[in-house]
C-alpha positions in Angstrom: 10.2 25.6 1.0 9.9 25.4 4.5 12.6 26.3 6.8 11.4 24.1 9.5 13.2 20.6 10.2 11.1 17.4 10.0 10.7 17.6 13.9 9.4 21.1 14.3 6.6 20.3 11.3 5.9 17.2 13.5 5.6 19.0 16.6 3.1 21.6 14.8 0.9 18.8 13.1 0.8 16.6 16.7 -0.2 20.0 18.3 -2.9 20.7 15.8 -3.9 17.8 15.7 -4.5 17.9 19.6 -6.5 21.1 19.2 -8.5 19.2 17.1 -9.3 16.5 19.5 -10.4 18.9 22.4 -13.3 19.8 20.3 -16.9 18.2 20.3 -16.1 14.7 19.1 -18.2 13.5 15.8 -20.0 11.0 17.3 -22.6 13.3 19.1 -24.8 15.3 16.4 -26.6 18.5 17.3 -29.5 19.6 14.1 -28.3 22.8 13.1 -25.8 23.7 10.4 -25.4 27.1 11.7 -21.5 26.4 12.8 -20.4 24.9 9.8 -22.3 27.8 7.0 -20.8 30.3 9.5 -16.8 29.8 9.6 -17.6 29.2 5.6 -19.1 32.3 5.4 -16.5 34.0 6.4 -14.1 32.1 4.6 -16.2 32.9 1.4 -18.0 30.1 0.7 -14.9 28.0 -0.6 -17.2 25.1 -1.0 -18.7 26.8 -3.9 -15.1 26.8 -6.2 -16.3 23.3 -7.5 -18.9 20.7 -8.2 -18.8 18.0 -5.8 -20.1 14.0 -5.9 -21.9 13.8 -2.2 -22.0 10.5 -0.9 -24.1 8.7 2.0 -25.3 5.5 3.1 -24.9 3.2 6.0 -21.9 1.4 4.4 -19.9 1.4 1.5 -19.6 4.9 1.6 -15.7 5.2 1.6 -14.9 2.5 -0.9 -17.2 4.0 -3.1 -15.3 7.3 -2.7 -12.4 6.0 -3.6 -13.5 4.5 -6.8 -15.1 8.1 -7.7 -12.2 9.6 -6.9 -9.7 7.0 -9.0 -12.0 7.5 -11.8 -12.1 11.2 -12.0 -8.4 11.2 -11.8 -7.9 8.7 -14.5 -10.0 11.5 -16.3 -6.9 14.0 -15.4 -9.3 15.9 -13.2 -7.9 16.9 -10.0 -9.6 15.9 -7.0 -10.6 16.3 -3.5 -11.8 13.7 -1.4 -12.9 13.7 2.6 -13.7 10.7 4.2 -14.3 9.9 7.5 -13.5 8.5 10.4 -10.0 8.5 9.6 -8.2 4.5 10.0 -3.9 5.4 10.8 -4.0 9.6 10.9 -6.3 12.3 11.3 -4.6 14.0 7.6 -6.5 10.9 5.7 -9.7 12.9 6.0 -8.7 15.4 3.3 -6.9 14.5 0.3 -5.9 16.2 -3.2 -5.6 13.9 -6.1 -6.0 10.5 -4.1 -3.2 11.5 -1.3 -3.6 12.6 1.9 -2.6 16.2 2.4 1.2 16.7 4.1 2.1 17.3 7.8 2.7 20.7 7.1 0.2 21.7 4.8 -2.5 20.2 7.5 -1.0 22.5 10.2 -1.0 25.4 7.6 -4.3 24.9 6.5 -5.5 24.3 10.5 -3.7 27.6 11.2 -5.3 29.8 8.7 -8.8 28.6 9.9 -8.1 28.5 13.8 -8.8 33.0 14.1 -12.0 31.9 11.8 -13.0 29.3 14.4 -12.4 31.6 17.5 -14.9 33.8 15.8 -17.7 31.9 15.7 -17.2 29.6 18.8 -17.6 33.4 20.8 -20.8 34.0 18.6 -22.6 30.4 18.7 -24.3 29.0 21.5 -21.8 25.7 20.7 -18.4 25.6 19.8 -17.3 24.3 16.3 -17.3 20.6 16.6 -14.6 18.4 15.6 -16.2 17.2 12.7 -17.7 20.8 11.4 -13.7 21.7 11.8 -12.2 19.1 10.1 -14.7 19.8 6.8 -14.6 23.3 7.2 -10.4 22.6 6.9 -11.4 20.2 3.4 -13.6 22.7 1.5 -10.8 25.6 2.1 -8.0 23.1 1.3 -9.9 21.8 -2.0 -10.4 25.6 -3.1 -7.1 26.9 -2.4 -5.4 23.6 -4.4 -7.8 24.3 -6.6 -9.5 21.0 -7.3 -12.1 20.5 -10.8 -14.3 18.4 -8.3 -14.4 17.0 -4.3 -15.9 13.7 -3.7 -17.7 14.4 -0.4 -18.5 11.9 2.3 -21.0 12.2 4.9 -20.0 11.8 8.1 -23.4 11.0 9.8 -26.3 10.9 8.7 -27.3 13.9 5.6 -29.3 16.7 6.4 -27.7 17.8 9.3 -24.5 16.6 8.7 -21.8 19.5 8.4 -20.7 18.3 4.8 -24.5 19.1 3.5 -23.6 22.5 2.8 -22.8 21.8 -1.2 -25.3 21.9 -3.6 -23.7 18.7 -5.3 -25.0 18.0 -8.7 -24.9 13.9 -8.3 -25.9 12.1 -4.8 -25.4 8.7 -4.1 -26.9 6.6 -1.6 -25.4 3.7 -0.7 -26.6 1.2 1.2 -28.6 1.9 4.2 -29.6 -0.5 7.0 -29.7 0.1 10.6 -26.9 2.0 12.8 -26.5 5.6 15.2 -29.8 4.8 15.9 -29.8 7.0 19.1 -29.3 9.3 16.5 -31.0 8.8 13.3 -34.0 6.4 14.5 -34.5 2.8 15.2 -35.6 2.0 11.5 -34.7 2.2 8.0 -37.4 4.3 6.9 -36.0 6.9 9.2 -32.8 6.6 8.4 -33.4 7.1 5.4 -35.7 10.5 5.5 -32.6 11.6 7.3 -29.7 10.2 4.5 -31.9 11.4 1.5 -31.0 15.1 3.0 -28.0 15.5 0.5 -30.5 14.9 -2.6 -30.7 18.7 -4.2 -33.0 19.8 -6.7 -32.3 18.7 -9.9 -29.2 16.5 -9.3 -29.3 12.9 -9.8 -29.3 10.7 -7.2 -27.2 7.2 -7.7 -29.1 4.7 -5.6 -27.9 1.8 -4.3 -30.0 -1.5 -3.7 -31.9 -1.0 -0.6 -34.3 -2.2 1.4 -37.8 -1.3 0.1 -39.0 0.9 2.5 -36.0 3.1 2.5 -36.1 3.0 -1.4 -39.7 3.8 -1.2 -38.4 7.3 1.0 -35.7 7.7 -1.3 -37.6 8.0 -4.3 -40.3 10.2 -3.0 -38.3 12.7 -1.8 -35.7 13.0 -4.8 -39.3 13.1 -6.8 -40.5 15.9 -4.6 -37.7 18.1 -5.2 -37.1 17.2 -9.1 -34.1 15.2 -9.0 -33.4 12.3 -11.1 -33.0 8.3 -9.8 -30.7 6.4 -11.0 -31.1 2.7 -9.2 -29.2 0.0 -9.0 -30.2 -3.4 -10.5 -32.7 -1.2 -13.1 -30.6 1.9 -14.7 -26.9 0.1 -13.8 -25.9 -2.7 -11.4 -23.8 -5.6 -11.7 -24.5 -7.7 -14.7 -21.7 -10.4 -14.1 -19.2 -11.0 -11.7 -16.1 -13.8 -10.9 -13.6 -14.3 -8.6 -9.7 -13.6 -9.5 -6.7 -13.7 -8.1 -6.8 -10.6 -5.7 -9.7 -9.4 -6.5 -12.9 -10.2 -9.2 -13.7 -9.7 -12.9 -16.9 -7.1 -13.7 -19.4 -6.3 -16.2 -21.1 -3.5 -15.2 -24.0 -1.7 -17.1 -24.0 2.2 -16.4 -26.2 4.5 -17.4 -25.2 5.0 -20.8 -23.0 1.9 -21.8 -21.7 -1.6 -20.8 -17.8 -1.7 -19.4 -16.7 -5.4 -19.6 -12.9 -6.9 -18.4 -13.1 -5.1 -15.3 -10.7 -6.3 -12.3 -11.7 -4.5 -9.3 -8.8 -5.8 -6.2 -11.5 -5.8 -3.9 -13.3 -8.5 -2.3 -16.6 -8.9 -1.9 -20.2 -8.6 -3.8 -21.0 -5.5 -1.9 -17.7 -4.0 -3.4 -18.8 -5.1 -7.3 -22.0 -3.3 -6.0 -19.7 0.1 -4.8 -18.2 -0.9 -7.9 -21.5 0.2 -10.4 -22.5 3.2 -8.1 -19.0 4.3 -8.5 -19.8 4.7 -12.4 -23.3 5.1 -12.4 -21.6 8.6 -10.4 -19.1 9.1 -12.7 -21.5 9.1 -15.4 -24.3 11.6 -14.7 -21.5 13.9 -13.1 -20.2 13.9 -16.8 -24.1 14.2 -18.0 -25.1 10.9 -19.2 -28.3 11.4 -20.8 -28.0 15.0 -21.0 -25.2 15.0 -24.0 -22.3 15.2 -21.7 -19.0 13.5 -21.8 -18.4 9.7 -22.6 -17.2 7.2 -19.5 -14.7 5.3 -21.6 -14.5 1.8 -20.8 -10.7 2.1 -21.3 -10.9 4.9 -18.6 -12.8 2.2 -16.3 -10.3 -0.2 -16.5 -7.4 1.9 -15.7 -9.1 3.6 -12.9 -10.3 0.2 -10.7 -7.2 -1.8 -11.8 -5.5 0.9 -9.3 -7.9 1.2 -6.8 -7.3 0.3 -2.9 -9.6 0.4 0.2 -7.5 -0.1 3.1 -9.3 -2.0 6.5 -12.0 -3.2 3.6 -11.0 -7.1 3.6 -7.8 -5.8 3.3 -5.1 -9.1 3.4 -2.1 -7.0 5.1 0.1 -10.7 5.7 0.2 -13.9 4.8 0.8 -17.5 5.7 -1.3 -17.3 7.9 -3.2 -14.7 6.6 -4.3 -11.7 9.0 -6.9 -9.5 7.2 -8.2 -5.9 8.4 -11.6 -5.2 8.1 -13.9 -1.9 9.4 -17.3 -3.8 9.5 -18.6 -1.9 12.9 -22.4 -3.1 11.9 -24.3 -5.5 11.6 -25.4 -5.2 7.7 -21.2 -4.4 6.9 -20.5 -7.5 8.8 -22.8 -9.8 6.9 -21.6 -8.3 3.8 -18.1 -9.4 5.2 -19.1 -12.4 6.2 -20.3 -13.2 2.4 -16.8 -12.5 1.3 -15.1 -14.5 3.6 -17.4 -17.4 2.7 -16.9 -17.2 -0.5 -13.7 -15.9 -1.7 -11.1 -17.4 1.1 -10.5 -20.9 1.8 -9.8 -21.2 5.2 -10.0 -23.8 7.2 -9.4 -22.3 10.8 -10.3 -18.6 11.2 -10.0 -16.6 14.1 -11.2 -13.3 14.7 -10.0 -10.5 16.8 -12.7 -8.2 17.7 -13.0 -4.8 19.6 -16.1 -2.6 19.2 -17.5 0.6 20.2 -19.8 0.0 23.6 -22.3 2.3 21.5 -23.1 -0.1 18.6 -24.8 -3.3 17.9 -22.6 -5.5 18.8 -24.3 -8.8 19.6 -25.5 -8.2 16.1 -22.0 -7.5 14.6 -21.1 -10.8 16.7 -24.3 -13.3 15.3 -23.0 -12.3 11.6 -19.7 -13.2 12.0 -20.1 -16.7 14.3 -20.9 -18.5 11.3 -17.3 -18.1 9.9 -15.3 -17.5 12.6 -14.0 -20.8 14.1 -12.9 -18.8 18.1 -12.9 -15.4 18.5 -10.2 -12.9 20.9 -12.2 -10.3 22.4 -10.0 -7.2 23.4 -9.9 -3.1 22.8 -9.0 -0.9 21.0 -7.0 2.7 21.6 -10.5 4.7 22.4 -12.3 5.5 25.1 -15.3 3.8 23.1 -14.2 1.0 23.2 -16.3 -1.9 25.0 -14.8 -3.3 28.1 -13.1 -6.5 27.5 -15.0 -8.1 30.3 -18.5 -6.9 28.8 -17.3 -7.4 25.4 -16.4 -11.3 26.3 -20.0 -11.9 28.1 -21.9 -11.0 24.9 -19.5 -12.8 23.0 -20.0 -16.3 24.8 -23.6 -16.0 24.4 -22.9 -15.8 21.1 -20.0 -18.0 20.4 -20.1 -20.1 23.7 -17.7 -19.8 25.7 -15.2 -22.0 24.9 -14.7 -20.1 21.3 -14.1 -16.9 23.5 -10.3 -15.8 24.2 -10.1 -12.5 26.2 -6.4 -10.4 26.0 -6.6 -7.0 27.6 -4.3 -5.6 24.9 -4.4 -5.5 21.1 -0.9 -6.0 19.9 -1.1 -9.1 22.5 -4.6 -10.5 20.8 -3.5 -10.5 17.5 -0.2 -12.6 18.8 -2.8 -14.9 20.2 -4.6 -15.0 17.3 -1.7 -16.0 15.1 -1.4 -19.2 17.7 -5.0 -20.0 17.8 -5.2 -20.0 14.0 -1.9 -22.1 13.3 -2.9 -24.4 16.0 -5.9 -24.6 14.5 -4.7 -26.9 11.3 -2.2 -29.8 10.6 0.5 -27.8 8.9 0.5 -24.3 9.3 3.4 -23.9 6.1 0.4 -25.4 4.2 -1.6 -22.4 4.6 -5.5 -22.3 5.6 -5.2 -20.5 8.5 -6.4 -17.3 8.8 -7.0 -14.1 11.7 -9.6 -11.5 11.0 -9.3 -7.8 13.0 -12.5 -6.5 13.1 -15.3 -4.5 15.1 -14.6 -0.9 14.7 -12.4 1.5 11.9 -10.6 2.4 14.8 -10.0 -1.5 15.4 -9.1 -1.8 11.8 -6.8 1.2 12.0 -4.8 0.0 15.2 -4.2 -3.3 13.7 -2.7 -1.6 10.3 -0.3 0.4 12.5 0.9 -2.6 14.4 1.2 -4.8 11.3 2.4 -2.5 8.9 4.9 -0.6 11.3 
C-alpha cells in the first residue's frame, strides 16, 4: 500500500498530466505510426498480450465502446477500454473493468513509460504526441492488469491512428459523416477510406448503417483483404424499438439469434443502432457462425440495463431539466435533435452552446435550430473554443438575433439559460422547461463538472 498522502498522490498526478499536455496535441495528425511503434517495441509490444475489439467511425464510438465493454464484463471477462477525448479527467482514457484507473496508478504507468518515451523522442524527427503517449500507456496498463480483452476506440481516422498497431479480430465502424475534414478529407468516401484501415485480414467487420458511398468503400476494402462483413440492417440490426421511462425497450437481431426485452437506459434511435453494433461485435468476438460461444439473451439484458454514457443526452438535473450532450458535428447534432423531438416533451428548450473553432459550427447550429427555442452562446475551457462574438454572429445568422444571447463564461451561461427556460413556460413548477448544454465534448465535460460538483 502506498505511504503517500492523498495530497502527494494528487500532486504527482497533476504533474504527470501537465507533462502530457505539453506534448503535441491530439488535434494534429502526422501520417506515421513510427513513434507509437517505436515505444511499444521497446516496451515489448504489450498490445499483443490480449485480443482487442477496435472501433472507429464519426459518431457513436464511445457509446458503442461502453456497451461492448459492459457485455464483455457481464461474461466475466476482465476488460480494458480506451476512449477519447475525456469528459472530465485524463485518466478516463484508461479504464480497467469499466472504471478509470486511479490517480496513483495513472501516475505509476506514466512514470514507468517516461524514460522510454524520452528515448524514442531522441531518435525521431517529432516527439511522441499526447495521444500517442496516452495510447501507449493504455496498452501497457492493460497488459499489466492483465485484461482478457481490450476495447479500443480510434482517436482520429483509422489507418494512421496511433491505436492502429493491433491486429483486432473484430473491427466496428460506426456511422460515418463529415468531421475533421482538414485531416481526413472533405467527402465521406475519403473518410471511409481512412477509417477502413482498422479492418485486418481475416477479421470480422461490423458495419453500422452507412451512406452508400461510405459502405461501398468499406465493403470493397474488407473483401480485398479477406475480412468478413456484417452489415446493420441486413445481417444484424434493431427489429423493434419502443420508448420507455429513462430509455428505450429493444429487440435486436444479432448474428446468431434475436435478443428480446432489452432495456437500454440511453436516449435516441442512434443509441439503439449502437447497441445492435455492440451485440454483433461481441457475438463476432465469441465466434458467431464459427462454432464459438453463444451470447445468451440474459447476459445482454443484464449488461445493457447497467450501461451509462456520460455526456450523451445525459440528464443531470430535473425541473428544469438540464441535458448534456457532446454533439460536435452535424451528424451527431442531427441525431441528438431527433432524439430530443421524439423522447422529450419540452415546451421551451434553451441551448447553451460552445464549440471548437475548427468544426462545422454552422452545420451544428442548423441541426439544433428546429428544436431549440433560444440559444446562449459561450466558451468552454480550451483555447480552441470559438470566441463568443464570432460564435454569436453565426448563431444570429441561423437563429435570428432575437433568439441569441451572449455570455462569456459557461457557468454564467448555464444560469442565464435556466432563467430563460423558466420564463418560457407558464408555470415552471409543472415542468416543460429544459436546457441543453452542447457543442463539444469539452463543453459537456465542463458543464458536468459544474453541475455534478
